[in-house]
C-alpha positions as CSV (number, residue, x, y, z in Angstrom):
1,M,-0.1,-0.1,-0.1
2,S,1.3,3.4,-0.8
3,S,2.1,5.6,2.0
4,T,1.9,8.7,-0.4
5,M,-0.6,11.3,0.9
6,P,-3.2,12.8,-1.4
7,Q,-2.1,16.3,-2.7
8,P,-4.9,18.9,-2.5
9,E,-5.8,20.2,-6.0
10,A,-4.6,23.8,-6.9
11,A,-7.4,26.2,-7.0
12,P,-8.3,26.8,-10.7
13,I,-7.0,30.2,-12.2
14,V,-10.4,32.4,-12.6
15,A,-8.4,35.8,-13.5
16,C,-5.3,37.1,-14.6
17,T,-3.7,40.4,-14.6
18,V,-2.2,41.5,-18.0
19,S,0.4,44.1,-17.9
20,R,4.0,45.3,-19.1
21,D,5.1,44.4,-15.5
22,V,2.7,43.9,-12.7
23,Q,5.0,45.2,-10.1
24,N,4.4,48.6,-11.4
25,F,0.9,48.2,-10.1
26,D,1.7,47.0,-6.5
27,L,-1.9,48.1,-5.3
28,L,-3.5,45.9,-8.1
29,I,-1.7,42.9,-6.6
30,E,-3.0,43.5,-3.1
31,D,-6.5,43.9,-4.3
32,M,-6.3,40.9,-6.5
33,E,-5.1,38.7,-3.6
34,A,-7.8,40.1,-1.4
35,A,-10.5,39.4,-3.8
36,L,-9.4,36.0,-5.3
37,G,-6.7,34.7,-2.9
38,E,-4.6,32.3,-5.0
39,S,-7.0,32.0,-7.9
40,W,-5.3,34.6,-10.2
41,G,-2.2,34.7,-12.3
42,D,-0.2,37.3,-14.0
43,L,0.7,37.5,-17.8
44,G,2.6,39.9,-20.2
45,F,0.8,41.5,-23.1
46,A,2.3,39.0,-25.8
47,E,1.8,36.0,-23.1
48,A,-1.9,37.0,-22.9
49,L,-2.6,36.3,-26.7
50,A,-0.8,32.9,-26.5
51,F,-2.6,31.8,-23.3
52,F,-6.1,32.5,-24.6
53,G,-5.5,29.6,-27.1
54,Q,-4.7,27.3,-24.1
55,P,-7.2,24.9,-22.5
56,E,-6.3,26.7,-19.1
57,A,-8.0,29.8,-20.5
58,E,-11.7,27.9,-20.6
59,S,-12.0,28.5,-16.7
60,M,-11.0,32.2,-16.9
61,E,-13.7,34.9,-15.9
62,F,-11.9,38.0,-16.5
63,I,-8.6,39.6,-17.0
64,A,-7.4,42.8,-15.3
65,L,-5.5,44.9,-18.1
66,A,-3.3,47.4,-16.4
67,L,-1.4,50.1,-18.5
68,D,0.1,53.4,-17.9
69,E,1.1,56.2,-20.1
70,T,4.0,54.4,-21.3
71,D,1.8,51.7,-22.7
72,E,0.0,53.9,-25.1
73,E,2.2,53.1,-27.9
74,N,1.2,49.7,-28.0
75,I,-2.6,50.4,-28.0
76,V,-3.1,48.3,-31.1
77,L,-1.9,45.3,-29.3
78,M,-4.1,46.0,-26.1
79,S,-7.1,46.3,-28.4
80,E,-6.3,42.8,-30.0
81,I,-6.0,41.5,-26.3
82,I,-9.7,42.8,-25.4
83,T,-11.0,41.5,-28.8
84,Q,-9.5,37.9,-28.2
85,A,-10.5,38.0,-24.5
86,R,-14.3,39.0,-25.5
87,A,-14.0,36.4,-28.3
88,R,-13.8,33.7,-25.6
89,D,-16.1,35.2,-23.4
90,I,-13.7,36.6,-20.9
91,K,-14.6,39.9,-19.3
92,V,-12.2,42.7,-19.4
93,I,-11.4,45.2,-16.3
94,L,-9.6,48.1,-17.6
95,I,-6.9,49.5,-15.1
96,A,-5.3,52.6,-16.2
97,E,-2.9,55.3,-14.7
98,D,-2.5,58.7,-16.6
99,V,-3.8,57.4,-19.9
100,T,-5.3,59.8,-22.2
101,P,-8.9,59.9,-22.5
102,A,-8.7,59.1,-26.3
103,A,-6.9,55.9,-25.6
104,L,-9.1,55.1,-22.9
105,H,-12.2,55.6,-25.4
106,S,-10.8,53.5,-27.9
107,L,-10.1,50.6,-25.4
108,L,-13.8,50.8,-24.0
109,R,-15.2,51.0,-27.3
110,N,-13.5,47.8,-28.2
111,G,-15.2,45.9,-25.6
112,A,-13.6,46.6,-22.1
113,N,-16.4,45.9,-19.6
114,E,-15.1,47.8,-16.6
115,F,-12.8,50.8,-16.0
116,V,-11.0,51.6,-12.6
117,P,-8.5,54.2,-12.3
118,Y,-5.0,53.7,-10.7
119,P,-4.1,54.1,-7.9
120,L,-7.1,52.0,-7.0
121,P,-9.7,53.6,-4.8
122,E,-10.5,51.6,-1.7
123,G,-12.7,48.6,-2.7
124,E,-13.4,49.7,-6.2
125,L,-11.5,46.6,-7.8
126,A,-13.7,44.3,-5.7
127,K,-16.9,46.2,-6.7
128,A,-15.7,46.0,-10.6
129,I,-15.3,42.2,-10.2
130,E,-18.8,41.8,-8.7
131,R,-20.2,43.9,-11.7
132,V,-18.5,41.7,-14.4
133,R,-19.6,38.6,-12.5
134,A,-23.3,39.8,-12.2
135,K,-23.4,40.7,-15.9
136,E,-22.2,37.1,-16.6
137,E,-25.3,35.9,-14.6
138,A,-27.7,38.4,-15.9
139,P,-30.5,37.5,-18.2
140,A,-30.2,38.3,-22.0
141,P,-29.8,41.9,-22.7
142,V,-32.7,44.2,-23.2
143,T,-31.6,44.9,-26.9
144,Q,-34.2,43.5,-29.3
145,A,-34.4,42.8,-32.9
146,A,-35.0,45.7,-35.3
147,P,-38.6,46.7,-35.4
148,Q,-40.6,46.1,-38.4
149,L,-42.1,49.4,-39.4
150,K,-45.1,49.7,-41.6
151,A,-45.2,51.5,-45.0
152,G,-47.5,54.3,-45.5
153,V,-47.9,55.1,-41.8
154,K,-48.5,58.8,-41.2
155,K,-48.5,59.5,-37.6
156,D,-47.3,63.1,-37.6
157,G,-45.4,62.6,-34.4
158,A,-44.1,65.3,-32.2
159,L,-40.6,66.2,-32.6
160,I,-38.8,67.2,-29.2
161,V,-35.2,68.6,-29.4
162,V,-32.6,68.7,-26.7
163,H,-29.5,70.8,-27.3
164,G,-26.8,71.5,-24.8
165,L,-25.3,75.0,-24.9
166,A,-21.8,73.7,-23.5
167,G,-20.2,70.2,-22.7
168,G,-21.4,68.4,-19.6
169,V,-24.7,70.5,-19.0
170,G,-26.6,67.3,-19.1
171,S,-28.5,67.2,-22.5
172,T,-28.1,63.7,-23.3
173,T,-29.3,62.8,-19.7
174,M,-32.5,64.7,-20.5
175,A,-32.9,63.3,-23.9
176,V,-32.6,59.9,-22.6
177,N,-34.8,60.0,-19.7
178,L,-37.5,62.3,-21.2
179,A,-37.8,59.7,-24.2
180,W,-38.1,56.8,-21.5
181,E,-40.7,58.8,-19.4
182,L,-42.5,59.7,-22.8
183,A,-42.5,55.9,-23.6
184,N,-44.2,55.0,-19.9
185,A,-46.4,58.2,-20.0
186,D,-49.7,56.2,-20.6
187,K,-49.6,52.5,-19.0
188,K,-52.9,51.5,-20.8
189,N,-52.0,52.8,-24.3
190,P,-48.4,53.5,-24.3
191,P,-47.1,56.0,-27.2
192,S,-44.5,55.0,-29.6
193,V,-41.2,56.8,-29.1
194,C,-38.0,57.2,-31.1
195,L,-34.7,58.5,-29.6
196,I,-32.2,59.8,-32.1
197,D,-28.6,60.7,-31.4
198,L,-27.4,63.2,-33.9
199,D,-24.2,63.8,-32.2
200,L,-22.2,61.9,-34.9
201,Q,-18.9,62.4,-32.9
202,Y,-19.5,62.3,-29.2
203,G,-23.1,61.0,-29.2
204,S,-23.4,58.9,-25.8
205,V,-27.1,57.7,-26.1
206,A,-25.8,54.2,-26.6
207,T,-23.5,54.3,-23.6
208,F,-26.5,55.8,-21.5
209,L,-28.6,52.8,-22.5
210,D,-26.0,50.1,-22.8
211,L,-26.7,49.6,-26.4
212,P,-24.2,48.6,-29.0
213,R,-23.4,51.0,-32.0
214,R,-23.7,49.4,-35.4
215,E,-22.2,49.9,-38.8
216,V,-25.9,49.9,-40.3
217,V,-26.4,53.4,-38.9
218,Y,-23.6,54.9,-41.1
219,E,-24.8,53.0,-44.0
220,M,-28.4,54.4,-43.6
221,L,-27.0,57.9,-43.0
222,S,-24.9,57.9,-46.1
223,D,-27.7,56.9,-48.6
224,T,-31.0,58.6,-47.2
225,E,-32.4,59.2,-50.7
226,S,-32.9,55.2,-51.0
227,M,-34.0,54.8,-47.4
228,D,-37.3,53.2,-46.9
229,E,-39.3,51.8,-43.8
230,E,-37.2,48.7,-43.7
231,A,-34.0,50.4,-43.9
232,F,-34.7,52.8,-41.1
233,G,-36.2,50.0,-39.2
234,Q,-33.1,48.1,-39.3
235,S,-31.0,51.1,-37.9
236,L,-33.0,51.2,-34.9
237,L,-32.5,49.2,-31.6
238,T,-35.1,48.3,-29.1
239,F,-34.7,49.1,-25.4
240,E,-36.9,47.2,-23.0
241,E,-39.4,46.6,-25.7
242,K,-40.6,50.0,-25.1
243,M,-38.6,52.5,-26.9
244,H,-36.9,52.6,-30.3
245,V,-33.3,54.1,-30.5
246,L,-31.1,55.3,-33.4
247,T,-27.5,55.4,-31.8
248,A,-24.7,57.6,-33.1
249,P,-22.4,55.7,-35.6
250,T,-19.6,53.3,-34.5
251,E,-17.0,55.7,-35.6
252,M,-16.4,59.3,-34.9
253,L,-17.6,61.0,-38.3
254,P,-17.6,64.7,-39.7
255,L,-20.7,66.6,-38.7
256,D,-21.2,67.6,-42.2
257,L,-21.3,64.1,-43.4
258,I,-25.0,64.5,-43.4
259,T,-26.8,67.4,-45.1
260,S,-30.1,69.2,-44.2
261,E,-31.8,67.1,-46.8
262,D,-30.6,63.9,-45.0
263,V,-31.6,64.9,-41.7
264,T,-34.9,66.0,-42.9
265,R,-35.6,62.5,-44.5
266,V,-34.6,60.6,-41.3
267,L,-36.8,62.9,-38.9
268,E,-39.9,63.0,-41.4
269,M,-39.7,58.9,-41.6
270,A,-39.4,59.0,-37.7
271,R,-42.4,61.3,-37.3
272,N,-44.5,59.1,-39.6
273,Q,-43.8,56.1,-37.5
274,F,-43.8,57.1,-33.9
275,D,-45.9,59.3,-31.7
276,Y,-42.8,61.1,-30.3
277,V,-39.3,61.6,-31.7
278,V,-36.8,63.0,-29.3
279,V,-33.4,64.2,-30.7
280,D,-30.2,64.6,-28.9
281,M,-28.2,67.4,-30.7
282,P,-24.6,68.2,-30.8
283,S,-23.7,71.3,-28.9
284,T,-22.0,72.6,-32.2
285,L,-24.2,74.6,-34.9
286,V,-24.0,72.9,-38.1
287,Q,-25.4,73.3,-41.5
288,W,-28.4,71.2,-40.7
289,S,-29.2,72.6,-37.3
290,E,-31.6,74.8,-39.2
291,A,-33.9,71.8,-40.6
292,V,-34.0,70.2,-37.0
293,L,-35.1,73.7,-35.6
294,S,-37.6,74.4,-38.3
295,L,-39.2,70.8,-37.9
296,S,-39.2,70.6,-34.1
297,H,-42.3,71.3,-32.1
298,V,-40.1,72.3,-29.1
299,Y,-36.4,72.9,-28.8
300,F,-35.1,72.4,-25.3
301,T,-31.9,74.4,-25.0
302,L,-29.9,73.5,-21.7
303,L,-27.6,75.6,-19.7
304,E,-26.2,76.1,-16.4
305,L,-25.8,79.1,-13.9
306,D,-22.4,80.0,-15.0
307,M,-20.6,82.5,-17.3
308,R,-19.7,80.1,-20.3
309,C,-23.3,79.2,-20.7
310,A,-24.6,82.9,-20.4
311,Q,-22.2,83.7,-23.2
312,N,-23.0,80.7,-25.3
313,A,-26.9,81.4,-24.7
314,L,-26.5,85.0,-26.1
315,R,-24.3,83.9,-29.1
316,F,-26.6,81.1,-29.8
317,K,-29.9,83.4,-29.7
318,R,-28.1,86.1,-31.9
319,A,-27.0,83.6,-34.4
320,L,-30.4,82.2,-34.9
321,Q,-32.0,85.7,-35.0
322,S,-29.3,86.7,-37.8
323,E,-30.7,84.1,-39.8
324,E,-34.4,84.8,-39.0
325,L,-35.0,81.3,-37.8
326,P,-37.9,80.7,-35.4
327,V,-36.3,81.5,-31.8
328,E,-39.8,81.3,-30.5
329,K,-39.6,77.4,-30.5
330,L,-36.7,77.7,-27.9
331,R,-37.3,76.5,-24.5
332,F,-34.4,77.5,-22.1
333,A,-34.1,74.9,-19.4
334,L,-31.5,75.5,-16.6
335,N,-30.0,72.3,-15.4
336,R,-28.4,71.7,-11.8
337,A,-30.7,74.5,-10.8
338,P,-30.5,76.1,-7.2
339,K,-32.7,74.7,-4.5
340,F,-35.8,76.5,-3.4
341,T,-34.2,77.6,-0.3
342,D,-30.9,79.2,-1.9
343,L,-32.4,82.6,-2.3
344,G,-29.2,84.1,-3.5
345,A,-28.9,81.6,-6.3
346,K,-32.5,82.3,-7.2
347,G,-31.6,86.0,-7.7
348,R,-28.7,85.1,-9.9
349,V,-31.1,83.0,-12.1
350,K,-33.5,85.9,-12.3
351,R,-30.8,88.3,-13.3
352,L,-29.4,85.9,-15.9
353,A,-32.7,85.5,-17.5
354,E,-33.1,89.5,-17.5
355,S,-29.8,90.1,-19.0
356,L,-30.1,87.7,-21.8
357,S,-33.6,88.7,-22.4
358,I,-34.8,85.1,-22.3
359,S,-37.4,83.3,-20.2
360,I,-36.0,80.3,-18.4
361,D,-39.0,78.0,-18.7
362,L,-37.6,74.9,-16.9
363,Q,-35.4,74.5,-13.9
364,L,-34.1,71.0,-13.3
365,P,-32.5,70.0,-10.0
366,D,-29.1,68.6,-9.4
367,G,-29.3,64.8,-9.1
368,G,-25.9,64.3,-7.8
369,K,-23.9,61.0,-8.2
370,P,-26.8,58.7,-8.8
371,I,-27.2,60.4,-12.1
372,T,-23.6,59.6,-13.3
373,Q,-24.2,56.2,-11.8
374,A,-27.2,55.6,-13.7
375,N,-25.7,56.7,-17.0
376,D,-22.6,54.6,-16.4
377,H,-24.8,51.6,-15.9
378,G,-26.9,52.1,-19.0
379,Q,-30.1,52.7,-17.2
380,P,-32.8,55.6,-17.2
381,L,-33.3,57.1,-13.9
382,A,-36.7,55.5,-13.6
383,I,-35.0,52.1,-13.3
384,S,-31.9,52.9,-11.3
385,A,-32.7,56.2,-9.6
386,A,-36.5,56.5,-9.4
387,K,-36.8,58.8,-6.4
388,S,-34.2,61.4,-7.8
389,P,-35.4,64.8,-7.8
390,L,-34.3,65.2,-11.4
391,R,-36.2,62.1,-12.6
392,R,-39.4,63.4,-10.8
393,E,-38.9,66.6,-12.9
394,I,-38.4,65.0,-16.2
395,A,-41.3,62.7,-15.5
396,K,-43.7,65.8,-14.9
397,L,-42.4,67.2,-18.1
398,A,-43.2,64.2,-20.1
399,A,-46.7,64.1,-18.4
400,S,-47.3,67.6,-19.3
401,I,-46.1,67.1,-22.9
402,H,-48.3,63.9,-23.4
403,D,-51.5,65.6,-22.0
404,L,-50.8,68.6,-24.4
405,R,-50.5,66.2,-27.2
406,G,-53.9,64.4,-26.1
407,E,-55.5,67.8,-26.0
408,E,-54.4,68.8,-29.4
409,A,-55.5,65.3,-30.7
410,E,-58.9,65.9,-29.3
411,A,-59.3,69.3,-30.7
412,A,-58.4,68.1,-34.1
């Protein structure tokens, strides 16, 4: 009889760090050990690609791809690592230190699941691991097959436009959540809603709803003359079976790629098929901005209580007036508006409106961190932060728009 004692099996490797030198990320080593014990390994960039083809990679749940500014020259290699990992259903957590936004955007667009800055904030790696594991266990995504649109339909839908006067004022947040609230405005007879992202370069509607960007959008925009209901429908995605979305194209495109005629065809097609069409505009004025303004029923113009927005609002208004465009369609909305009890700030709002000779028709409260978290998680506020004061105000706005639309229909 053999006296050899049985050896305990080594813990399976469920994750790996992938870096030029993991010793440059000592906090990552500590957090990986805290989260996974001995169930993780370490690979170099070139080693990772070779490892993905080995049988041992079948048990891998995720990789932590760590990089700093020195690694940006190898961005193509890291993009390939992400692509190969995703092809084998291995999740990717991006750990980055002093990396340019352009590089981060490229890697996230290529399929990285999570991003955590380095040095690692306390507990953030563990939370990222929880999120990628939760996504793996989650049911099928809410994206549905392209809707089948009916030829010859003439719904004459209401066109609602949202335009931010500066970066970061919350125009996409408002557009996404206004569209979602309109889609849920009537439980018994829900209206049909189409959300269109016309920011061809930095449009983030797809990100805020966790939807993929597809090449078919570019193909449709490139040939609107031959676009029919089938081609337009193939360009749309369905979110939660309640709202249809035309995302921005996959790649960053020149804003003058499309003409006023192209935009008019797309918007008219959408208005014929849907009760409400909500458009998220780029902050830049372009050749086809006039077409959108002329077709719109209401044009929400978002600003904040700061000097840059005040100056931009004045220049925006003057630009429209100089071209004799319908300025009366503008509805100025103040995002991150002061609280009711902040009398000093309320006075500043009044003086801002008077100095610009405008009426601030809508004041939206500051929703704080829950808004950013909802956007990062790809969910409308009604799902992730239903009690947010910002969500409540947008819901009231959607209800008033829907009620007004109903009254107009009855009068007709």
